[in-house]
Structure formats: C-alpha cells, structure tokens
N, C-alpha and C positions, 0 to 999 in steps of 0.2 A: 229415631236417630236424633241426637241432640244437634242443635244448629249453631252453637257458639263454640268455636274451637278452643278458646281460652278456658271455657268451663269444662270441656271434655278432657283436655290434656293437662290436668293438674298433676305435677310430678310429686309422688309420695315423699321422695327424698327431700324435696324443698319444704314440704309441710313439716317433715320430721325435724328440720333445722329450726323451725319456729316453735314447735311444741314437742320436744324430744321425748317426753314421757308418754305421749299419746299419739303414736303414729296412726295415720289414717289408712283405711282399707283402700287398696288400689282396685280400680274397676276397668273393665274392657271398654264399656260405653258409659254407663252410669248405674247407680244402684237399681233403679226400676227396670231398665232395659236388660241389665245383666240377670236380674231375677227371672225375667220372662224368657229371654232368649238363650240363656246359658244354664243357670243353676236349677231353676224349676222346669226347664224344657223337657226333661225325661218324664216328669209327673204330668205335665200338660199334654204331651204326646200320647201317653198311656191313657189318660182320661178321654181324649178325643177318639182313640181307637176303640175303647170299650163302648163309648156312646155310639159309634158307627156300627159296631156289632149288634147293639140293641135295636137300632132303628132300621138298618138295612139288611140285617141277616148275615150269617157267617160267610156264606159264599160270596155275596156281593162286596161285603166289607173287606174280606181277604183280597179280592181282586183290586179294589180301589186303593187299598193301603200299599200293596206291592207295586202297582203301576205308579202311584205317587212317589214311592221311594226310588224307583228306577229313574224317573224324570228328574227329581230334585238332586239325586246323586250325581248325574251327569251335569246338571246345571251348576253345581258348586265347583266343578273343575274350572269354569271360566274365570272366576275371581283369581285363581292361581296365576293364570296367564296374564290377566290384567295387572296384577301386582308386579309380576316380573317385567312386563312391558313398561309400566309406569315408573319404575325405579331406575333412573338413568345411570346412577353409579353402579348398582348391582348388575345391570345389563351390560354395561361397558366392561366391567371387570371379568365377567363370565360369559361373554358374548358367544363363544363357540360352544359352550356347554348348552346354552339355551337354543341355539340355532341348529346344532347337530343332533340333539336328543330325539326330536321327532322322526329323524330319518330312518333309524333302524326299525322301530315298531311299525311305522307306516309302510315302508317298503316290504318288510317281512309279511305283514298282514295282506298286502296287495298280492304278493306272490302266492300265499296260501289260498286266498280266495279265487285267484285266477285258476289254480289247479283244481279247486273244488268245482268251479263252474265248467272247466274243460271236461271233467269227468262226469258232470251232470249230477253230482251229489247234492243233497240239500244244503243250503247255505248255513243252516244251523250247525253243521259239522264244525264250523269255525269256532264254536263256543268252547272247544277243548282248551283253547288258550286262556280262557277265563279261570282255569285252575290256578294259574300264576297270580291272578288278581285276588282270588279267594284266599290264598295263603298270605298275601301281603296286607289285605284289608284290616284284619284285627289289630295288627301291629300299628298300622296307620292311625286307627281310631285311638288306640292306647296312647300313642305319642301326643295326639292332640289333647286328650284329657290331661296328660301329665303337663303339657305346656300351659294349660289354664291354671293348673295347681301352682305352677311356678310364678305365673303372673300375679295371682292372688296373694302369694306368699312373699312378695317383694319387700313389704315393710318389716319382715322378720329379720332381726339382727343376728340370728344364729349363724354359725359358719355356713357359707353358701354350699360348700361341697357336701357337708353332712345333711343339710336341709334337702338338697336336691336328691341325694341318694335315698333318704327316707321316703320322700314323695314317690320316687320311681319304684322303689321296692313295694310299697303299698299298692301302686297301680298294677304292677306286673302280676303279683300273686293273686289279686282278685280277678283281673281279666283272665288269667290262665285257669283259675278254678271254675269260673262261670262258663267259659267256653268249653271246658272239659265236661262239666256237670250237665251241660245242655245235651251233649251226645250227638245231636243232629249235625252240627257244623262239621265235626271231625268225621262222622260217618259219611256225610255227603261228599266231602273232599276226598276221602279215601276211596269211596265207591267210584267217583269220577276218574280217579287215577287208575283204578283197576280196569274199569270198563271202557274209558275213552282213550287212554294212552298206554294201557297194559303195563303199568308200573305196579308190581306186586307188593304194595305197601302194607297190606294186612299181615304179611309175614313178619314185618318188623315188630308187631305187637302180639306177643304170645297169648294164646287163648286163655281167658279167665283172669287176665291181669288188669284189665281196664278198671273194674270197680276199685281195686287197690290203688291204682294211680289217681283216681278221682278223690279217694279218701286222703291220700298223701297231699294232694293239692289243697284240699280243704284244711287239713291240719297246718299246712304251711301258711295259708291265708290267715288263719286264726292266730298263729304264732307271730307273724309279722304285724298283725293288727295290735296285739298286746305290746310288742316292741314299739310300735308307733305311738301308742297311748303313753308309754313311758317317756318317749321322746317329747311329746307335748307337755307332759308334767314337768319335765326338765326345762323346757322353754319357759313355762310359767314361773318356775322357781328362779330362773335366771333373769326374769323380767323381759324376756323376748316376746315380740308380738306373735299372737296365734290368730290366724285368719279364720274367722267363722265362715266366710264365703267359701274358702277352700274346703273346709270340712263338710259344709252343706252340699257342695258339688259332689264330693265323694259319696255321701250318703244317697243322694238322689240317683246318681249314675249307677253305682253298684247295686243299690236296692232295686231299681227298676229293671236293670239288666237281669238280675237273678229271677225276678218275677216273670219276665216275658221270654227269657231264654230257656229256663230249666222247667222240666215237667213238675207241676205242683197243683195241689187241689184248689188253691185260691183262684188262679187265673182260669183254670178249666171250669170252675164253678160259675164264674161270671160270664165267660165266653167259651162254651163247651167245645167248640171246634177251633180253638186257638192253636196255632202251630209255631214252631220256632221261626219259620220264614216270616210270619207276621211280626213276631217280636223283633227279629233282626231288622225288618223294614222300619218299624217304629223307632228303634234306636238310631237307625240310619238317618231318618229325618231330623232327629235331635243333633246328630253330628253335623248335618248341613246348616241348621240354624246357628249353631255355635261358630262354625267356620265363616259363614257370611258376616257374623258380627265382628270377628277378629280381623278379617281382611278389610272390612269397611273402616274399622278403627285405624288400621295400619295405613291405608291409602289416604285417609283424611290427615293423618299426621305427616305423611309424605308430602302431600300437597301444600302443607304449611311451611315446608323447609325449602329455602332457596337453593337451587342447583341440584336437588335430589329428584324432584318430580318432573316428569315429562310434561311439556306444555300442551296446549290445545284442549281437546275434550276431557282428557284425564284430569288435568288441573282444574278445569272449570267445574266439572261435576263434583269432585271430591272437596274442593275448597269451599264450594257453596254449601254442601251438606244439607241438613234438614230432611224432613220426612218425604218430601216430594222427590228429591234426588235419591234418597235411599230406596224409595219404591221403584223408581226407574231402574236403578242398579239391580234390584231383585228381579224385576220383570225381564230385563235383558238376559239375565242368567237362566231364568226359567224358559225363555224362548230358545236358548241354546240347547237346553236339556230336552225340550219337546221335539226340536228338529232332529236331533241325533238319535233319539230313542223311538221315534214313531215308525211303525211297520209300514213298508211300502210294497206295492204290487210288483214294481220293477225289480227284477233280480239284480241288475247292475247297480241300481240305486241302493238296494239293501246291502250289497257287498261293500259299497263305499261307506255307508253309515256304520256297518259293523267294524270296518277298519278304523274309522275315525273314533268310534266309541271306545274300542279297545285301547287305541293309542292315547286317547284323552285320559282315560283312567290310569293307565300305566305312567304317563307323564305327570299326572297330578300327584301320584304317590312319590314318584322320583323327585320332582321339584320340591314338594313339601319337605321331604327329608333333607333336602339340600339347603333350603332358604330359611326355614323356621327354627332358629336357635336363639333362645332368650339371652344366652350368655354373650352373643355377639353385640358389640357396642352399637352398631347401626340399627339393629332391631330394637334395642332398649331405648335409643334416642327417639325413634319414630313412634314407639308405643308409649312414650313419656314415662318410662320406668327410670329407676335410679341409675347412676352411672357406674356403680360398683360392678366390675366384671367378675368378681369372685375369684380372682387369680387368673393369670394368663392373659394373653393379648387376643385381639379380635382375629378370627379366622379370615374374615373378608380382607382385612388389611394385609395379612401375611401371605395369603394364598398367591402362588405364582400363576402367571398367565400361560395356559397350554395352547399349543397350536391346534389348528383344525384337524390335522391328521392324527395327532396324539389323542385328542378328545374323542374323535370318531372311533379310534381303535379301542379305547377304554369302554365306550358305550356299546360297541359291537360285542365285546366280551360280556359286559354286564347284562345286556338284554338278549343278545343272540344265543348264548349258551343255553339258558333255561328254555327259551322258545324252541330251539332246535331239538332238545331232548324230548319235549312234549310232542313236537311235530313228528319226529321219527316214530314214536309210539302210535300216534294217531293215524298216520298213513298205513301202518301195519293193520290197524283195526279196520280202516276203510277198505283195504284190499282184500281182506278175508274176514268180513263181519261175523261176529259170533252169533249163533242161532240159539235162542233159548229153548229150554225143554218144552215150553208151552207150544212153540211153533212146531216142533217135531211131533208132539202128541197130536196136534190138530191134523198134521199131514198123515200120521199113522191112521187116524180114524177115517180120514177121507179115502185113503187107499183101501182100507178094509171094507168100506161101504161099496167101493167099486169092484170088489172081489180080487184085488191084487194083493194077496197075502204076503208074498215075498217082499214087496215094497213096503207094506205095512210093518212087517217085522223089522226091516232095516231101519225104518224111522223110529220104531219103538226102542230099539237098541241105542240109537243116537239120543233119544230123549232121556233114557236112563243114564247114559254117560254124561250128558249135560247136567243132569241133576246133581251129580257128585260135586262138581265145582260150585254150583249155585247153592247147594245146601250148606257147604262150609262158609261161603261168603255171607249168606243170609244169617247164619248163626252169629257171625261176627257183628253184623249190623244190629241184631237184636241185643247183643251184649253192649254195644256202643250207644244205641238209640232204640230202646224197647217201645216204640210207638205201636199203636194198634195195627197199623198197616204192615209194619215189619213182622209183627208176631203172626198176623194172619197169613202173610206170605210164607213164613217159616212153617206154619201148621200144614199148609197145602203141600209144601215140598216134602215134609216128613211123611205125610200120608201117601203121596204119589210115588215117592221113592220106594217105600215099602210095598206098595201095590204092584209096581213093576218088578221089583226084585223077587217077591214071593208068589205072585199070581201070574202076571203077564208073561215074563220071560221064560219061566219053566214051561208054560203051555206052548210058547213059540218053539222051544227046543224039543218038544215032544216028550218031556219028562213027567208031565202031570204035576199037580199041586199036592205036596205031601202034607201030612197032619202037622208036622213041625213047622212047615212054612205057614200054614194057616194060623197056627198058634202065635207065631212071631208077628204076623200081620195084624192079628187082633190086638196084641199088646201095643204095637206101634199106633194103631188107630186110636187107642185110648190116650196115648201120649199126645197125638195130634189134636184130639178133642180138648185136652187140657190147655194146650197152647192157644187154640182158637178161643176158648173160654176166657183166658187171660186177656186176649186182645179185645174181646167184647167188654170186659170189666174195666179195661183201661180207658175206654171212651175215645172218641175221635173217629176219623174216617178209617174204614176197613179196606177200601179199594186198593189194589196193588197190581203190579204187572201181570197181565193175563186175566184180570178181573177188574175192569175199569169201573163197573157199577156193581158194587157188592155192599148191600145194606145190612143193618143189624139183624133183620128178620132172616135174611139169607144165611148169615153166619149161624144163627140159632138152629135153623133147620139142618145145616151141615153138621153141627155138633151132635144133634140128636141122631143123625144118620150114622156118624162114626161111632157113637156110643152103642148103637144097636149092633153094629158089626163087632165091636169089642166084647159084647156080652153073649155072642153066639157060642153055642157049645160045639 
C-alpha cells in the first residue's frame, strides 16, 4: 500500500489537462500493486494452486484451497461494512437502508435455525438458503470485474455510455459462456434446487438442449469479442485512449477462469484431480484481493476529505496508510472470516455463526450493488477519478430519504420472498425426506438375509420406483456436467434399473425371467459398461452417492463383470 496520499490519488483528468495528447493510465493503487493484486492476481493464484497440488497432493491441496476460500470470502465482507460506517455522508443519507437491511436475514435465519434445532435436524439443513447466494455470486463477481474495467478506462474520451456498454457486454458474454461451459456450477445449483427445496428446475431445460445452449453462448462471446475489437480500432482511429491495463485484466480474468472452470486437458494434465470447486475457490481468492484493494483505495481517499470520513480509528488508520496499516486492515478482515467460518462443537454457537455468515454474505452482495457505482460523483471524487458524470446527475444527491417503515417493507419483500419460497420447499423435504434407491436396496438385502421375503420384496419395489426419478435426474447431470463421478453414478443406475426390471421384480412376482428379459438386461449391461468406461477415461474421482470409496481398479473390475454378463448366450 502506498504511503503518500498525494502520490496515490493523482487525478487522470488533471493530468490530461496538462498533456492532453497523452492521458495517463488510471490505477486503483499504483502500477506495481495493481499488477500484483488486480491484473495478474488470477495468474498468481493459479500458479500458487498448481504448486500446492504438486507439493501437498491433490486431496490436501483441495482441502486447503477450499478452506482458504471460505475464510477469505467471509473476511472480505467486513470492508463493505467498514466503508459504509466510515462514509458519514453516505450513512446519513441512507441510514435506514443500512440499519434495517440486517434485520430480515438475521431474524429469518434465527427462526429457521430455531425450528431446525427444535426438530433435532442437523444444523447443516440450514444450508438450503445458500442456493440464494449461489445464484447471486456470479453476478456479484461480474459486476466487480466490470467496475475495474470502467476505472481503468476513465482516461478514454470515447462517449461514456458507449464505452460502458461495450465493457459490460464483453464481461457478460464471457462470464455467461464460461459458467455454462463449466457445467458444474449450473448442475450443482439445479441439483440443490431439486433435492433441497423441491423446485423442479430441470424441467425448464429440455433434455438434449444444453450442448446447443453452450455453443450459442460461445458463438455470442466470439461475436461480441469481434465487435469489441472493432470498437477498440475505432477508438484508436479517433485518437481515444485505449487502456492496456483494462485489456490485460480481461485476458487474465477470462483466460484463467476458462482454464480452471471448464473441463480441459491442460489443467487435468497438470493437476489430475482438479475440480470446478477448486477453480471456483481460486478465482474467489482473486475476487477478494481485488476487493480489498479497491476498498482500501476508497477509504484512504475518504479519510483525506474533510466532512466525509468518520473520525476516530477509521480516519486514523486510513489517513496514515502505509504497509503496516494495510497489513492490520487485512488481518482484522481475516480474523472476522476465521471467527465466522470456524466449526464449533456447540450447536447453539454453530447456529449463531451460520445465521451471521449467511446474513453477512447476503448483505455484502446487497450493499455492494447499492454503493459501488462509478457514475456517482461521490465515488469518482473519493477514488480520484475525473468529474465527468457521463450524463445525468448523481443518484446519491437526488435519492429521497425513505422512512424506517418504508425501507423495512421494501427489504422484507426483497429478501423475504425468495427466502420464504426456498424455506417452504425445504420444510417439505425435511418432513418427508426422500430415500434413495441405494437405501431401499440395502434394506431389501437385509430383509432377505433375515428371511422376511415380503418386506424384502416391498423394499425392492421401492428401490425400483426410486430409480426412475434418479435415473432421469442423473442423465440431466451428465448432460450438464459429465464428470467421472456423474458418469459412474449413471452407469450403476442404468445397470441396477435394468437388473431390477428384468431379473428381480419378475422373480418377486412369480413370473420367472423370460429369454427376452435376459436379452434386454444383457444389452443394458453392455450400455452400462460403456458409460463406466467413459467415466474411467475421463479421469478424476469416481466415488459417488452409495459408493464413497470407489477407485479406478474397482471400476475396471465392474466393467469386466458387466461385459461378461453382456456376452453370455
């Protein structure tokens, strides 16, 4: 962190007045710190993660990366609250928004957790509400990236509205394509909706259409990129400034996102057990470093303005600046993240921390969307950007002051409606939890060993009925996210469904097994062997629900067994 405010907060517009033909690049901190904490951060984080995989092994590296991501993610919520508290003018104008916003998520979370504890359910049942956060998170990251693009682009004299729309279009199409191409994010969110809150979202996506949607998103990304390149050439032709920092940020962000989010031979060759969750955690750490940098810059600028910054510790720390103050700032944030995310033995304490963690994340997203707008004059002043608003007046200046009741009512609808929808579905799942076909199969075998054939038959029929829904869902998962684990799960479902349909149930009904049924089962066994072979060739972990430990050698033996069945006359 630079220690001299005058050196940090050089206004590009002021420099442009001195040398109009050569506008200077605007920086968040300074060229070196921006290069490390913002622009090259995706590359550095990826290199660190790959090194950790090499030295610690895949399992330990995965655990460390994901834990670090969880801690620093919650840690970077604190700067949002510090920034709101420290800006006297902002807090005064929107006092009720900031004071009332925590009420709904905290009270709602407390009520849900009280119900979970009263019923004796695992406190992890509360995590169904994180579906809401999973849907909001990519948009939140996209908007931050777009914000950095606009900061770096401030010396550009091109029409502000055109420049902003081009930057936003480029960000949206590449974020959308990469998230869809990864498959895992969408598959996980849709699975959670189906299993945790009984929202049949898979029905919204007709079978077989997802690959076409991904191709369409890719074509749109390429088309917008070509249009963006034409826009840059137009800017050069007009003599407008083109920010190399902005372009470098786009390349590193989207390039690394593609490498760590989507299945590809490069990342799997370097780190064979790399998963989307690891890649998501790596990019999440990048998001945090970038956010800490921009909030530090903002708060330092705020501390230098009379009447805007809150006195006391806030002004003392940020006006002082320097690496020591910056390190203290980061350590305080990490302490907040560590406290909120640490697992505790006390059920009551864990309930409190879950409520705080969920509310902290939700408010971070909500407040960020509310306070970070470069077009607002107050933000540009504090970040030492030019004073051109690009048309229109400041939202902060014109916004009316709402009463506490009105503000609470708006936030009750904003937060309460989606949380209530998710909760209604979740309570239905808790009251009548679905039982997987694996559980029914296990119970059927147990009853059969005890000689209770009637109970065994009943459980076998329930297992077969459960397979129907699970088979369709798993096929959708493989279409969205064809990981080795999902393909292995599908292979066993295909085989077991056929085995019960053509062998087990006919015997239970006293019909015997016909030659046609045997032929159909042999054909299906061959198909299941093909699916499991694809899973082995894909690489990665093969374990899945019902088979927590399932290694490559186990899969190869299963394939050989199924092929023997398929080849029987």
